[in-house]
C-alpha positions as CSV (number, residue, x, y, z in Angstrom):
1,H,-60.3,67.9,-103.2
2,T,-64.0,67.1,-103.1
3,H,-65.9,64.0,-104.0
4,N,-69.3,63.8,-105.7
5,R,-70.8,61.7,-103.1
6,H,-73.5,59.0,-103.8
7,P,-74.8,58.3,-100.3
8,A,-76.2,54.8,-99.6
9,P,-80.0,54.8,-99.6
10,S,-81.4,55.2,-96.2
11,A,-83.5,52.4,-94.8
12,P,-87.3,53.0,-94.4
13,A,-88.5,54.1,-91.0
14,A,-89.1,51.4,-88.5
15,M,-92.6,50.1,-88.0
16,P,-94.2,51.7,-85.0
17,G,-95.7,49.7,-82.3
18,L,-94.3,46.3,-81.7
19,C,-90.8,47.0,-83.0
20,C,-88.7,49.5,-81.1
21,T,-86.3,51.7,-83.1
22,S,-82.7,52.1,-82.1
23,E,-80.4,54.5,-83.9
24,S,-81.1,55.8,-87.4
25,Y,-79.4,54.7,-90.6
26,D,-77.6,58.1,-90.9
27,E,-76.2,57.8,-87.4
28,V,-74.8,54.4,-88.3
29,K,-73.5,55.7,-91.6
30,D,-71.7,58.7,-90.0
31,R,-69.5,56.5,-87.8
32,K,-66.5,56.4,-90.1
33,E,-63.4,54.3,-89.6
34,T,-64.3,53.3,-86.0
35,G,-66.9,50.8,-87.1
36,P,-70.1,49.8,-85.3
37,D,-70.7,50.5,-81.6
38,F,-70.7,47.2,-79.9
39,E,-70.7,48.5,-76.3
40,H,-73.8,50.8,-76.2
41,R,-76.9,48.9,-77.1
42,E,-80.6,49.0,-76.2
43,I,-83.0,46.2,-75.2
44,N,-85.4,45.8,-78.2
45,D,-88.5,43.8,-79.0
46,V,-89.6,43.1,-75.4
47,F,-93.1,42.3,-76.6
48,F,-91.9,39.3,-78.5
49,L,-89.7,38.2,-75.6
50,L,-92.7,38.2,-73.3
51,L,-94.7,36.3,-75.9
52,F,-92.0,33.7,-76.2
53,F,-91.9,33.4,-72.4
54,F,-95.6,32.8,-72.2
55,S,-95.5,30.3,-75.0
56,C,-92.9,28.3,-73.0
57,I,-95.2,28.5,-70.0
58,G,-98.0,27.1,-72.2
59,M,-95.7,24.2,-73.2
60,L,-95.3,23.3,-69.6
61,V,-99.0,23.4,-69.1
62,V,-99.4,21.1,-72.0
63,M,-96.9,18.7,-70.5
64,G,-98.9,18.8,-67.2
65,V,-102.1,17.9,-69.2
66,G,-100.4,15.0,-70.9
67,Y,-98.8,13.6,-67.8
68,S,-102.1,13.9,-65.8
69,S,-104.4,12.3,-68.3
70,G,-102.2,10.1,-70.6
71,D,-100.7,6.6,-70.3
72,P,-98.0,5.8,-72.8
73,S,-98.2,2.1,-72.2
74,L,-101.5,2.2,-74.1
75,L,-99.5,3.0,-77.3
76,Y,-96.7,0.4,-77.1
77,H,-98.5,-2.5,-75.4
78,G,-100.6,-4.8,-77.5
79,I,-104.4,-4.9,-77.5
80,D,-106.0,-8.3,-77.3
81,F,-108.9,-9.6,-79.3
82,M,-111.4,-8.3,-76.8
83,G,-110.1,-4.7,-77.0
84,R,-108.2,-4.8,-73.7
85,S,-104.8,-3.3,-73.4
86,C,-102.1,-5.7,-72.1
87,G,-100.7,-4.8,-68.7
88,K,-103.9,-2.9,-67.7
89,P,-106.7,-3.9,-65.3
90,F,-110.1,-4.7,-66.6
91,P,-113.5,-5.3,-64.9
92,T,-114.7,-9.0,-64.9
93,E,-118.3,-10.1,-65.3
94,S,-118.3,-10.9,-61.6
95,G,-117.6,-7.3,-60.7
96,T,-114.0,-7.8,-59.7
97,E,-110.9,-6.3,-61.4
98,L,-108.1,-8.3,-63.0
99,T,-104.9,-7.2,-64.5
100,L,-103.9,-8.7,-67.9
101,G,-100.3,-9.8,-68.6
102,V,-98.0,-7.2,-70.0
103,N,-96.6,-9.4,-72.9
104,S,-98.4,-9.8,-76.2
105,A,-98.5,-13.3,-77.7
106,F,-99.4,-13.8,-81.4
107,V,-102.1,-16.4,-81.6
108,A,-103.6,-18.2,-84.5
109,P,-107.0,-20.0,-84.5
110,A,-107.0,-23.3,-82.7
111,S,-107.6,-25.1,-86.0
112,S,-104.6,-23.6,-87.7
113,S,-101.0,-22.7,-87.0
114,D,-100.6,-20.2,-89.9
115,L,-100.0,-16.6,-89.0
116,S,-100.7,-15.6,-92.6
117,G,-104.4,-15.7,-91.9
118,T,-106.3,-13.8,-89.2
119,T,-103.9,-13.5,-86.2
120,I,-104.8,-11.9,-82.8
121,I,-103.0,-11.0,-79.6
122,Y,-103.4,-12.6,-76.2
123,C,-102.0,-10.8,-73.1
124,V,-99.8,-13.2,-71.1
125,D,-97.6,-12.8,-68.0
126,A,-94.7,-14.6,-69.6
127,C,-94.1,-15.7,-73.2
128,P,-94.7,-19.4,-73.7
129,T,-91.7,-21.7,-73.9
130,S,-93.4,-24.3,-76.1
131,D,-96.3,-24.7,-78.6
132,V,-99.4,-24.4,-76.4
133,L,-103.1,-23.6,-76.5
134,L,-104.1,-20.3,-74.9
135,C,-107.6,-19.2,-73.9
136,S,-109.0,-15.9,-72.7
137,D,-112.4,-14.6,-71.6
138,A,-114.0,-11.9,-69.6
139,V,-114.0,-13.9,-66.4
140,V,-110.5,-15.1,-65.7
141,G,-108.5,-13.3,-68.4
142,T,-105.8,-15.3,-70.3
143,Y,-104.9,-18.8,-69.1
144,Q,-103.2,-22.0,-70.4
145,P,-105.4,-25.1,-70.1
146,P,-103.9,-28.2,-68.6
147,G,-102.5,-30.8,-70.9
148,D,-99.2,-32.2,-72.3
149,D,-99.8,-31.0,-75.9
150,I,-102.2,-28.8,-77.9
151,A,-104.5,-31.7,-78.8
152,E,-104.9,-32.8,-75.2
153,Q,-105.5,-29.2,-74.1
154,T,-108.1,-28.7,-76.9
155,Q,-109.9,-31.9,-75.8
156,G,-110.0,-30.8,-72.2
157,V,-111.4,-27.3,-73.0
158,T,-114.0,-28.8,-75.4
159,A,-115.2,-31.3,-72.9
160,A,-115.5,-28.6,-70.2
161,K,-116.9,-25.7,-72.1
162,G,-117.8,-26.9,-75.6
163,S,-116.4,-26.5,-79.1
164,D,-117.9,-23.1,-79.6
165,Y,-115.8,-21.8,-76.6
166,V,-112.6,-23.1,-78.2
167,E,-113.4,-21.4,-81.5
168,Q,-114.3,-18.1,-79.9
169,H,-111.8,-17.8,-77.0
170,C,-108.8,-20.1,-77.7
171,G,-105.9,-20.1,-80.1
172,V,-102.5,-21.7,-80.8
173,T,-99.1,-20.0,-80.2
174,S,-95.5,-21.2,-80.3
175,A,-92.4,-21.1,-78.2
176,S,-91.2,-17.5,-78.2
177,S,-89.0,-14.9,-76.6
178,S,-89.9,-11.4,-75.3
179,Q,-88.9,-8.5,-77.5
180,F,-90.2,-5.1,-76.2
181,T,-93.2,-6.8,-74.5
182,Y,-94.0,-8.8,-77.7
183,C,-93.6,-12.6,-77.8
184,I,-91.6,-13.3,-81.0
185,P,-91.8,-17.0,-82.1
186,G,-88.6,-18.9,-82.1
187,A,-86.7,-19.9,-85.3
188,N,-87.9,-23.5,-85.0
189,S,-91.5,-22.8,-84.4
190,T,-94.3,-23.3,-86.9
191,L,-95.2,-19.6,-86.6
192,Y,-91.7,-18.1,-87.1
193,A,-91.8,-17.6,-90.9
194,A,-95.0,-15.5,-90.9
195,A,-94.3,-13.7,-87.7
196,S,-90.9,-12.6,-88.9
197,A,-92.7,-10.7,-91.7
198,V,-94.2,-8.6,-88.9
199,V,-91.4,-8.3,-86.4
200,D,-88.2,-10.1,-87.4
201,S,-86.5,-11.2,-84.2
202,R,-83.3,-12.0,-86.0
203,A,-83.2,-8.5,-87.5
204,W,-83.7,-7.0,-84.1
205,T,-81.0,-9.2,-82.6
206,T,-78.4,-8.8,-85.3
207,S,-79.0,-5.0,-85.5
208,F,-78.5,-4.5,-81.8
209,E,-75.5,-6.9,-81.6
210,S,-73.9,-5.1,-84.6
211,I,-74.3,-1.7,-83.1
212,I,-73.0,-2.9,-79.7
213,N,-70.0,-4.7,-81.2
214,A,-69.1,-1.8,-83.5
215,G,-69.7,0.9,-80.8
216,W,-66.0,1.9,-80.5
217,I,-65.6,1.8,-84.3
218,M,-68.6,4.1,-84.8
219,F,-67.2,6.5,-82.2
220,A,-63.7,6.5,-83.8
221,C,-65.2,7.1,-87.3
222,G,-67.2,9.9,-85.9
223,I,-64.0,11.5,-84.6
224,V,-62.4,11.0,-88.0
225,A,-65.4,12.7,-89.6
226,L,-65.0,15.6,-87.3
227,V,-61.3,16.0,-88.0
228,F,-62.0,15.6,-91.7
229,S,-64.6,18.4,-91.7
230,F,-62.0,20.7,-90.0
231,V,-59.4,19.7,-92.5
232,Y,-61.8,20.5,-95.4
233,L,-62.4,23.9,-93.9
234,K,-58.7,24.5,-93.7
235,L,-58.4,23.6,-97.3
236,L,-61.1,26.0,-98.2
237,E,-59.3,28.7,-96.1
238,Y,-55.9,28.3,-97.8
239,F,-56.8,26.9,-101.3
240,A,-60.3,28.3,-101.9
241,K,-59.2,30.3,-105.0
242,P,-57.4,27.6,-107.0
243,V,-59.9,25.0,-106.0
244,T,-62.8,27.2,-107.1
245,I,-61.2,28.3,-110.4
246,A,-60.3,24.6,-111.1
247,A,-63.9,23.6,-110.4
248,I,-65.3,26.4,-112.7
249,I,-63.0,25.4,-115.5
250,T,-63.8,21.7,-115.0
251,V,-67.6,22.3,-115.2
252,G,-67.2,24.3,-118.5
253,V,-64.9,21.7,-120.0
254,A,-67.2,18.9,-119.0
255,L,-70.2,20.6,-120.7
256,V,-68.3,21.1,-123.9
257,V,-66.9,17.6,-123.9
258,S,-70.3,16.1,-123.2
259,G,-71.9,18.1,-126.0
260,Y,-69.1,17.0,-128.4
261,L,-69.5,13.3,-127.5
262,L,-73.2,13.4,-128.0
263,M,-72.9,15.1,-131.3
264,T,-70.2,12.5,-132.4
265,H,-72.6,9.7,-131.4
266,A,-75.5,11.4,-133.4
267,N,-73.2,11.7,-136.5
268,A,-72.2,8.0,-136.2
269,L,-75.9,7.0,-136.1
270,K,-76.6,9.2,-139.1
271,E,-73.8,7.7,-141.1
272,G,-74.9,4.2,-140.2
273,N,-78.5,4.8,-141.3
274,P,-78.6,7.9,-143.6
275,D,-82.2,7.3,-144.8
276,S,-84.1,7.0,-141.6
277,Y,-81.8,8.3,-138.9
278,S,-84.2,11.1,-138.0
279,D,-86.7,8.6,-136.8
280,N,-84.2,6.9,-134.5
281,I,-84.9,7.9,-130.9
282,Q,-81.2,7.5,-130.0
283,W,-80.2,9.9,-132.7
284,Q,-82.9,12.4,-131.6
285,T,-81.7,12.1,-128.0
286,S,-78.0,12.5,-128.9
287,F,-78.5,15.3,-131.4
288,Y,-80.9,17.5,-129.5
289,G,-79.2,16.7,-126.2
290,S,-75.9,17.9,-127.6
291,I,-77.5,21.2,-128.9
292,A,-79.0,21.7,-125.4
293,I,-75.7,21.1,-123.7
294,F,-73.8,23.5,-126.1
295,I,-76.4,26.2,-125.4
296,L,-76.0,25.5,-121.7
297,A,-72.2,25.8,-122.1
298,F,-72.6,29.1,-123.9
299,L,-74.8,30.5,-121.2
300,Y,-72.4,29.2,-118.6
301,L,-69.5,31.0,-120.4
302,L,-71.5,34.3,-120.4
303,L,-72.3,33.9,-116.7
304,M,-68.6,33.4,-115.9
305,C,-67.6,36.4,-118.0
306,F,-70.2,38.8,-116.4
307,M,-70.0,37.4,-112.9
308,W,-66.2,36.7,-112.6
309,S,-65.5,39.6,-110.3
310,R,-68.3,38.6,-108.0
311,F,-67.1,35.0,-107.9
312,M,-63.7,36.4,-106.9
313,L,-65.3,38.5,-104.2
314,A,-67.1,35.3,-103.0
315,I,-63.7,33.5,-102.7
316,D,-62.2,36.5,-100.9
317,C,-65.1,36.4,-98.4
318,M,-64.5,32.7,-97.9
319,N,-60.8,33.3,-97.2
320,L,-61.7,36.0,-94.7
321,A,-64.3,33.8,-93.0
322,G,-61.6,31.1,-92.6
323,E,-59.3,33.7,-91.0
324,A,-62.1,34.7,-88.6
325,L,-62.6,31.1,-87.6
326,R,-58.9,30.7,-87.1
327,D,-58.7,33.7,-84.8
328,T,-61.9,32.7,-82.9
329,P,-61.7,28.9,-82.7
330,T,-64.4,28.6,-80.1
331,L,-66.9,29.7,-82.7
332,V,-67.1,26.2,-84.1
333,F,-68.7,25.0,-80.9
334,V,-71.7,27.3,-81.2
335,P,-73.6,25.0,-83.5
336,L,-72.6,22.0,-81.5
337,I,-74.0,23.5,-78.3
338,I,-77.2,24.6,-80.2
339,S,-77.6,21.1,-81.5
340,I,-77.3,19.5,-78.1
341,V,-79.8,21.8,-76.6
342,S,-82.2,21.3,-79.6
343,I,-81.9,17.5,-79.3
344,G,-82.9,17.9,-75.6
345,A,-85.9,20.0,-76.5
346,I,-87.0,17.5,-79.1
347,A,-86.7,14.6,-76.7
348,W,-88.7,16.5,-74.1
349,W,-91.3,17.4,-76.8
350,L,-91.6,13.8,-78.0
351,N,-92.0,12.5,-74.4
352,T,-94.9,15.0,-73.9
353,T,-96.4,14.1,-77.2
354,V,-96.5,10.4,-76.3
355,Y,-98.4,11.2,-73.1
356,L,-100.7,13.7,-75.0
357,F,-101.6,11.1,-77.7
358,S,-102.2,8.4,-75.1
359,A,-104.8,10.6,-73.5
360,G,-106.9,10.2,-76.7
361,E,-108.9,7.2,-77.7
362,V,-106.6,4.3,-78.6
363,E,-108.0,1.6,-80.8
364,P,-106.5,-1.3,-82.7
365,L,-105.8,-0.8,-86.4
366,S,-106.7,-3.7,-88.7
367,V,-104.1,-4.2,-91.5
368,P,-104.1,-7.3,-93.7
369,G,-101.2,-9.6,-92.8
370,V,-100.6,-7.8,-89.5
371,P,-101.9,-9.3,-86.2
372,D,-104.9,-7.5,-84.9
373,G,-103.9,-5.3,-81.9
374,L,-100.3,-4.8,-82.9
375,L,-100.9,-1.5,-84.7
376,K,-103.1,1.3,-83.1
377,T,-104.9,4.4,-84.2
378,V,-105.3,7.3,-81.9
379,T,-108.3,9.7,-82.1
380,L,-108.0,13.0,-80.4
381,N,-111.0,15.0,-79.4
382,T,-111.3,18.7,-80.4
383,D,-109.6,20.0,-77.2
384,L,-106.7,17.6,-77.6
385,Q,-106.3,18.5,-81.2
386,R,-106.0,22.2,-80.4
387,I,-103.6,21.5,-77.6
388,F,-101.4,19.4,-79.9
389,V,-101.4,22.2,-82.6
390,F,-100.1,24.6,-80.0
391,H,-97.7,22.0,-78.7
392,M,-96.3,21.6,-82.3
393,F,-96.1,25.3,-82.8
394,G,-94.2,25.7,-79.5
395,L,-91.6,23.2,-80.7
396,F,-91.1,25.0,-84.0
397,W,-90.7,28.3,-82.1
398,I,-88.2,26.9,-79.6
399,L,-86.1,25.2,-82.3
400,A,-86.1,28.3,-84.5
401,F,-85.2,30.4,-81.4
402,F,-82.1,28.2,-80.7
403,V,-81.0,28.4,-84.3
404,A,-81.5,32.1,-84.5
405,F,-79.6,32.7,-81.2
406,G,-76.7,30.7,-82.6
407,E,-76.7,32.7,-85.8
408,L,-76.8,36.0,-83.9
409,T,-74.0,34.9,-81.7
410,T,-71.9,33.9,-84.7
411,A,-72.7,37.2,-86.4
412,L,-71.7,39.2,-83.3
413,V,-68.3,37.4,-83.0
414,T,-67.6,37.8,-86.7
415,A,-68.6,41.5,-86.8
416,R,-66.5,42.2,-83.7
417,W,-63.6,40.5,-85.3
418,Y,-64.0,42.2,-88.7
419,F,-64.1,45.7,-87.2
420,S,-61.2,45.1,-84.7
421,P,-58.2,47.3,-85.1
422,R,-55.0,45.7,-86.4
423,K,-51.9,45.4,-84.2
424,D,-48.4,46.1,-85.4
425,D,-48.0,42.6,-86.7
426,G,-51.1,42.9,-88.9
427,E,-53.2,40.7,-86.7
428,R,-56.7,41.8,-85.6
429,D,-57.1,42.8,-81.9
430,N,-60.6,42.0,-80.7
431,D,-59.8,42.4,-77.0
432,G,-60.6,38.8,-76.4
433,K,-64.3,39.4,-77.2
434,G,-65.3,36.0,-78.4
435,V,-68.2,33.6,-78.0
436,M,-68.8,34.3,-74.3
437,W,-69.0,38.0,-74.9
438,A,-71.3,37.6,-77.9
439,T,-73.6,35.2,-76.0
440,G,-73.9,37.7,-73.2
441,V,-74.7,40.6,-75.6
442,A,-77.3,38.5,-77.5
443,A,-79.0,37.3,-74.3
444,K,-79.0,40.7,-72.6
445,Y,-80.1,42.9,-75.5
446,H,-81.4,40.9,-78.4
447,T,-83.4,38.0,-77.1
448,G,-86.6,39.6,-78.1
449,S,-85.4,40.2,-81.6
450,V,-84.4,36.5,-81.8
451,A,-87.8,35.5,-80.6
452,A,-89.5,37.8,-83.2
453,G,-87.6,36.2,-86.1
454,A,-88.1,32.7,-84.8
455,L,-91.9,33.4,-84.5
456,L,-92.2,34.1,-88.2
457,V,-90.5,30.9,-89.1
458,A,-92.5,28.9,-86.6
459,I,-95.8,30.2,-88.0
460,V,-94.9,29.2,-91.5
461,Q,-93.7,25.8,-90.3
462,T,-96.9,25.2,-88.4
463,V,-99.0,26.1,-91.5
464,R,-96.9,23.7,-93.6
465,A,-97.5,20.9,-91.1
466,I,-101.3,21.5,-91.1
467,V,-101.3,21.6,-94.9
468,E,-99.4,18.3,-95.0
469,Y,-101.9,16.7,-92.7
470,L,-104.9,18.0,-94.7
471,D,-103.2,16.7,-97.9
472,Y,-102.7,13.3,-96.2
473,K,-106.5,13.2,-95.3
474,R,-107.2,14.2,-98.9
475,R,-105.2,11.4,-100.3
476,K,-107.1,8.9,-98.2
477,M,-110.5,10.3,-99.2
478,D,-110.0,11.2,-102.9
479,P,-106.6,10.1,-104.2
480,N,-107.4,10.4,-107.9
481,N,-108.4,14.1,-108.0
482,K,-105.6,15.6,-110.0
483,V,-106.8,19.2,-109.8
484,V,-106.8,19.1,-106.0
485,Q,-103.5,17.2,-106.0
486,C,-101.9,19.9,-108.2
487,A,-103.3,22.7,-106.0
488,C,-102.0,21.0,-102.8
489,C,-98.5,20.7,-104.5
490,C,-98.5,24.4,-105.4
491,V,-99.5,25.5,-101.9
492,K,-96.8,23.3,-100.3
493,C,-94.2,24.6,-102.8
494,C,-95.1,28.2,-102.1
495,L,-95.0,27.6,-98.3
496,C,-91.6,25.9,-98.6
497,C,-90.2,28.9,-100.7
498,L,-91.7,31.3,-98.1
499,E,-89.9,29.5,-95.3
500,R,-86.6,29.5,-97.1
501,C,-86.9,33.2,-97.8
502,L,-87.8,34.0,-94.2
503,K,-84.8,32.1,-93.0
504,F,-82.5,33.9,-95.4
505,I,-83.8,37.3,-94.5
506,N,-83.8,36.5,-90.8
507,R,-80.1,35.5,-91.0
508,Q,-79.3,38.8,-92.7
509,A,-81.4,40.7,-90.2
510,Y,-79.5,39.1,-87.3
511,I,-76.2,40.2,-88.9
512,Q,-77.7,43.8,-89.1
513,I,-78.6,43.5,-85.4
514,A,-75.0,42.5,-84.7
515,L,-73.8,45.5,-86.6
516,T,-76.2,48.2,-85.6
517,G,-78.1,47.0,-82.5
518,A,-81.4,47.7,-84.3
519,S,-84.7,46.0,-83.5
520,F,-85.8,43.1,-85.6
521,C,-88.2,45.0,-87.9
522,D,-85.7,47.7,-88.5
523,A,-82.9,45.1,-89.1
524,C,-85.2,43.3,-91.6
525,Q,-85.7,46.5,-93.5
526,R,-82.0,47.2,-93.6
527,A,-81.2,43.6,-94.5
528,F,-83.7,43.6,-97.4
529,A,-82.4,46.9,-98.7
530,T,-78.8,45.7,-98.4
531,V,-79.5,42.5,-100.2
532,A,-81.5,44.3,-102.9
533,R,-78.7,46.7,-103.6
534,N,-76.2,43.8,-103.8
535,V,-78.1,41.0,-105.4
536,A,-75.4,39.9,-107.7
537,R,-72.6,39.6,-105.2
538,V,-74.9,38.0,-102.6
539,G,-76.1,35.5,-105.2
540,A,-72.5,34.7,-106.3
541,I,-71.3,34.2,-102.7
542,K,-74.2,32.0,-101.8
543,T,-73.8,29.9,-104.9
544,V,-70.0,29.3,-104.4
545,A,-70.3,28.8,-100.7
546,T,-73.3,26.5,-100.8
547,A,-71.6,24.3,-103.5
548,F,-68.4,23.9,-101.7
549,L,-70.0,23.4,-98.3
550,L,-72.3,20.8,-99.7
551,I,-69.3,19.0,-101.1
552,G,-67.7,19.2,-97.7
553,K,-70.8,17.6,-96.0
554,L,-70.9,14.8,-98.5
555,M,-67.2,14.1,-98.3
556,T,-67.4,14.1,-94.5
557,A,-70.2,11.5,-94.7
558,A,-68.2,9.5,-97.2
559,A,-65.1,9.6,-95.1
560,G,-66.8,8.4,-91.9
561,G,-69.0,5.8,-93.6
562,G,-66.3,4.5,-95.9
563,L,-63.7,4.1,-93.2
564,C,-66.2,2.3,-91.1
565,F,-67.0,-0.1,-93.9
566,L,-63.4,-0.7,-94.6
567,I,-62.7,-1.6,-91.0
568,L,-65.7,-3.8,-90.6
569,T,-65.1,-5.8,-93.8
570,S,-61.3,-6.1,-93.7
571,V,-60.4,-6.6,-90.0
572,D,-60.8,-10.2,-88.9
573,T,-62.1,-9.2,-85.5
574,Y,-65.3,-7.8,-87.0
575,S,-65.6,-9.6,-90.3
576,N,-65.1,-13.2,-89.2
577,P,-68.5,-14.7,-88.2
578,A,-66.7,-17.2,-85.8
579,N,-65.7,-14.3,-83.5
580,E,-68.0,-13.1,-80.8
581,T,-67.2,-9.5,-81.8
582,A,-68.2,-10.1,-85.4
583,V,-70.5,-7.5,-86.9
584,S,-73.2,-9.4,-88.9
585,N,-74.9,-6.3,-90.3
586,P,-72.1,-3.9,-91.4
587,M,-74.3,-1.9,-93.8
588,L,-76.6,-0.8,-90.9
589,V,-73.6,0.4,-88.9
590,C,-72.0,2.1,-91.8
591,S,-75.3,3.9,-92.7
592,L,-75.6,5.2,-89.2
593,V,-72.0,6.4,-89.2
594,A,-72.5,8.1,-92.6
595,L,-75.6,9.9,-91.3
596,F,-73.9,10.9,-88.1
597,S,-70.8,12.1,-90.1
598,Y,-73.1,14.1,-92.4
599,A,-74.6,15.7,-89.3
600,I,-71.1,16.5,-88.0
601,G,-70.2,18.0,-91.4
602,S,-73.4,20.1,-91.5
603,L,-72.7,21.5,-88.0
604,T,-69.1,22.5,-89.0
605,M,-70.1,23.9,-92.4
606,N,-73.1,25.8,-91.2
607,V,-71.0,28.0,-88.9
608,F,-68.7,28.7,-91.8
609,S,-71.8,29.6,-93.9
610,T,-73.0,32.0,-91.3
611,T,-69.5,33.5,-91.0
612,I,-69.4,34.1,-94.7
613,D,-72.7,35.9,-94.7
614,A,-71.6,38.0,-91.8
615,I,-68.3,38.8,-93.5
616,L,-70.1,40.0,-96.6
617,M,-72.5,42.2,-94.6
618,C,-69.7,43.6,-92.6
619,F,-67.8,44.4,-95.8
620,I,-70.9,46.2,-97.3
621,H,-71.4,48.0,-94.0
622,D,-67.7,49.0,-94.0
623,C,-68.2,50.5,-97.5
624,D,-71.4,52.3,-96.4
625,I,-69.8,54.1,-93.4
626,N,-66.5,54.9,-95.2
627,D,-67.7,56.3,-98.5
628,G,-67.1,53.1,-100.5
629,A,-63.5,52.7,-99.3
630,P,-63.6,49.9,-96.7
631,Q,-61.2,50.5,-93.8
632,F,-61.3,47.1,-92.1
633,A,-61.5,44.6,-94.9
634,G,-57.8,43.9,-95.2
635,G,-56.1,41.1,-97.2
636,E,-57.9,39.9,-100.4
637,L,-61.0,42.0,-99.9
638,E,-59.1,45.2,-99.6
639,A,-56.9,44.3,-102.6
640,H,-60.2,43.5,-104.5
641,V,-61.5,47.0,-103.9
642,D,-58.2,48.6,-104.7
643,R,-58.2,46.9,-108.1
644,L,-61.6,48.3,-108.8
645,N,-60.7,51.8,-107.7
646,K,-57.6,51.7,-109.9
647,A,-59.7,50.5,-112.8
648,A,-62.1,53.3,-112.3
649,K,-59.3,55.9,-112.2
650,D,-57.7,54.5,-115.3
651,K,-61.0,54.8,-117.2
652,G,-61.6,58.3,-115.9
653,L,-64.7,57.2,-114.0
654,E,-66.0,58.3,-110.6
655,H,-64.6,56.5,-107.6
656,P,-67.4,54.2,-106.6
657,H,-68.6,55.3,-103.2
658,D,-71.7,53.2,-102.8
659,T,-71.7,49.4,-102.4
660,K,-73.6,48.9,-105.5
661,A,-70.6,49.9,-107.6
662,T,-67.7,48.6,-105.6
663,D,-67.4,45.3,-107.4
664,G,-67.3,46.4,-111.0
665,E,-70.5,48.3,-111.7
666,L,-68.6,51.4,-112.5
667,R,-70.5,54.4,-113.9
668,E,-69.8,57.8,-115.1
669,N,-69.8,60.8,-112.9
670,P,-72.7,63.1,-113.9
671,A,-72.1,66.7,-113.3
672,S,-75.5,67.1,-111.7
673,S,-74.5,64.8,-108.8
674,A,-71.9,67.3,-107.5
């Protein structure tokens, strides 16, 4: 018995030069039944690894430049009306050097106590405890003239130095408390109402008190959100098929019912006003809206009819991904570890950025209604601008590297699991090769490939950031030029699409690296060819998986935030203002919990998303190396292929050998293909 074989198209030759080639596509394809070779691999893309290493060294050099020439206190300390930074020494007219106080007091002109007008900052050692007159000059710095009240102080300074001195160097401030080195007027002071519009001391106080009092509730709700996300994954694992079918039917029914209701409403308007109903905007909206919805429902029905087998394949891949996560439970910790490391990198980057910006020229920014010296603007010279661009690019590369390393690790674990032989009880035997094994393989052989993919993403992200900055400058200079505005929007949209495409192809390339041990360029070519040959099934799986994982993220956020709100508003310990543990700002706490829960859900769902992609690529690879009859799929996927093969045999069609035909694209067997 012989088959008329339709071999899978071979991938193009690898690019010479920077990307090293591992084994050929035919060598991969000829390994039947045994699956990929996970033990014998080569170190690839060393050039990109060295480039990434030198980039990290450059980031350390930038940190040294920032630490040696910057002073962060210039950014968060106030600047007084003479342009001097609080807490810093300044030269006096007598040639000596004095240090200003570190606290910034909001001061109104001596003739007024209204902060809604021009308000300036005086640097003081301690915030005043009563309404006082403050004076400051270039000789002695800031001081409080003697006197029992503001009037007596003003008279004394006027008698000693004249009224012009009082107008130019003195001002009125109120009793205040220190909040982050800024003197915030008290609730009973004459300056409180206007000052609270700038920095609301009550908002700061209640916010911190609420977070502190609800700390354990926030932690508990975060744990609940984590558990909920795992429960949702389990539901997808065991009930993905009925839930998906129910959702597909529900969407179709909702479209038909919506169109029917709109048409009924349009008919009612027509009967009520038969002479001029066509001019009624409500009738137009209802009638044409119902037609549009009916057309959408018809297209939706056609899509379901032609794509049903691919949607079923998507559900089967989701079930198999759930099985993989059940057999390798430590896989869910990969995104958690990557996130922790990424947060550490961002914190280090922000710290260096603060020092780097403080090395520039810091000047007060004048904004109406805001005290002069509270806001600042930083001007970087050309050298610092170039350093910052490299610093920003380095962050993008490092973060993309961490994400890519996690995706490759997940792909390695999933691929090893998929191609593991089955034991007598039907379970897969992967020899205990889990996350630790995959991390070691990725770090030893494929770090350069990870750096190569991350480099492409980092370049596009840096260009996007530069375009955003140029667009910001454009809006300040010429905000009404619609042509330029449209061009900027188009450029930003194209760059966003390019970044998304790169991330998608990169993920598929990392899966190909896990399967074949190829270099990055070679893996990208294979990934692109594989996706191109399986566009329909990849699109169906991404659509179904993305929809259900997004629902999971939102439900996780709702579970954490909703539970937190329920506790804070119904439990007397937190809802009764008379208690010391009362939470006076529950919405802030619940919002933070919801955001944190969404992040938890994203971490959990993302590893599932990567596993689904890897399962699909493993399935296609399994078909490629076994003449269209996968040997390792098992379960629903294997039954899916068996059904297709049986349908082909019943119709007298060729057994589909290539992956392009394994999900329903059956074709006749031409005699010339023997």
